[in-house]
N, C-alpha and C positions, 0 to 999 in steps of 0.2 A: 860238517856238512858243506858240500861244495854248492856252487850256484851256477846254473846255466841261465843266461839272460837273453832277452830280445829287447832292443831299445828303439823307440819311435816307430812302431809299426802303424802305418797310416791306412785307415779303411774308411770308405764312404758308406754311410748308412742313413736310415731315417731315425732321427733322435730329437726329442724335444716335446714341450708341452703346448706350444702355440700352434694355431691352425696353419700358419705359413710354414712352420717347421715340419709339419706332417706331409707337406706337399713337395718337399725337396730332399735331396741327399746332402748330408754334411759330413765333413771329415772328422773322425776321432783319431786319437793317437794313443797307443798302448806301450807301456814299458812293463816287462815281466821279469821277475827274478824267481827262479824255480829251484827248489832244493833237489839236489842229486848227489849221488856218490859216483864220481867219475873215475875212480881208481881202476876198475875192471876195464873200462873203455881205453884208458891210457895204457894199460898193460897189454891189451889185445890189438889195439889200433883198429877196432871194429865198430862201425856205426850201430850194430845190433846190441852193443853193450852200453849204450849211452842214451841220454834223453835227446831225441832228434828234434832240434829246434825248428828245422824246416817243416817237419810234420805238425808241430804245435802251431806254428805261424799259419800254415795253410788251413788248418782246421778252424782257427779263430777267424781268419779272413772270411772263410765260407759262412761261418755262423753270423758274424757281425754284418756282412753285406746283406743278408736276408732278414735281419732282425728289424723290428720297428718299435723299440721301447720309447717311453716318454722320458725316463730318468737315466742319467749316466750311472747312478747307483745300481739300478737293476741290471743294466748291461754289464757292469763290472762284476757283479755277483754271479751272473750266469757264465761269463767268460772264465772266471776263477774256478767255478764248479767243473767246467769242461776240462780244464788242465788237471785238476785233482782227480777226477773220475776216469778220464780216458787215457791219461799219460802216466799214471801211477807215481806221482810225485807226492812227497809227504807234506809240502807246504808251498805256497805261492804268495808272492807280493805283487800286486797288480796296480799300476797307476794308469788311470784312464782320463784323458783330458779332451776337452772340446774347445779347440782354438776359436777365437773370435766370439765366444758366447757372451762375454761381458766387455762392453766398450771400455777401452783404456787398459785392458789387461791382455797379456799374450794368450792365456788360456785359463780355463777353470776345470775342475774335475775332482776325482776322489782317488785315494790310495787305500787299498784294502790288503789285509794279510789274512790268509785262511790256511787251515791245516795245523799240524804240530811241527813246530820248529825245534830242532835239536842241534 
């Protein structure tokens, strides 16, 4: 299984459990690894035969910008479901971080893996 990835995709959104967090937009960062078979794309040199990371990124940006979840866990789960359901990938590993959420740390977040990895 090959991997198509997106690293450090930054998106502003409403995220958090505190009242002040519900009134502002904060930046979250996503890293994605998506299972793909790139052999056909490599043989044809055609975007139609591969996982279009630009389309994945644009879709996730659109979704995340308009979302208003309290937990990074919920946002990560919904984003992973979009990738699996809309882009026909067999598995995804998604790291979602919230920079500045914990004093003294660079960021906090979750890493989830969904789908069947082979």
